[in-house]
N, C-alpha and C positions, 0 to 999 in steps of 0.2 A: 648563161647556159641553162637550159630548161631542166637539166638533171641534177643541178647543184644549187646550193644557197651559201653565200659567204656571210659570215657573222661580222658585221662592221666593227664590233667592239673587240672580239678576240682574234679576228683574222682567220678563224677556222672555216674550212669549207665542209659543208654537210651534204649528204645525199638527200635530195628533196623528197623522194617518194620511198616509203618503207616497203620492202617486199612483204607479201602476205604470208610467206613461210616463216615458221619458227625453227630455230636451230639450237642444238646443244652448244655450249660455249666454244669448244674447239672448232666446230663446224662454222659458227658465226665468225670466228677469227679468220678462218680460211676464206669464207665468203667475202669478207671485207678486203682481204689482201689480194683476192682475185679480181676485184672490181676494176673497171676502166670507165671512169665518168669524168666529164668536164675536162678532158685532155690529160687527166692524171691517172696513174696506176699505183699511187702511193697512199692507199686507203688502209685504215685500221679501225678497230673498235675504239670508241671514245672512252675516256675515263669517266668515272662518276662525276667528278668536278666539271669536266667538259659538258656532260649531259645537263647538268644543273644550269649552265649558262643559257640554254635555249628554252628553259621552262618559262612559261607565261603565267604568272601568279594571278593575273586578272581574269583568267578563264579556266574552264575545266572540261573534262570529257572530250578531248584530251586537253591538258594544260600546255598547249603549244600554239604558236602562231599558225593558224590553219591556212593562211594565204601562202606563207613560206613553205609549209609542210602539209600539202593537201592530202586528205584521206588517211591521216595518221590515226591508227586505231586507239581508242580510249582505254582498252584493256590489253592485257598480255605483256606489259613491260615488266621485266623481272631481271634485276641485276644480281644474279647469283651464278655460280659456276655450273649449274645443272641445265638450265634452259633459258634462252633469251631469243627475242625476235632478231632478225637480221638488222640490227640497229644501224641508223645512219652513220656510216663511218666518217671520221673526221681526219683531215690532214692539215698540217700547218703550211 
């Protein structure tokens, strides 16, 4: 599916393209729960540990596989309760 990426190690399914909008934490949670991608409607915000599984430490700006996650912004990622981009939701 062109809209999702499946992690072969964890089995998590990720949204391939990050929306350009940034959301407050509650809105980001709602955004993910309202998604319908890859034949699934069971999307949620990933945990910090889950996000760390897709970090590519061999690259930067952004530190992620740009083939799997094209056009991922290199700035703006913020894991706090005040503001976050609509991060790639993960579902098991």
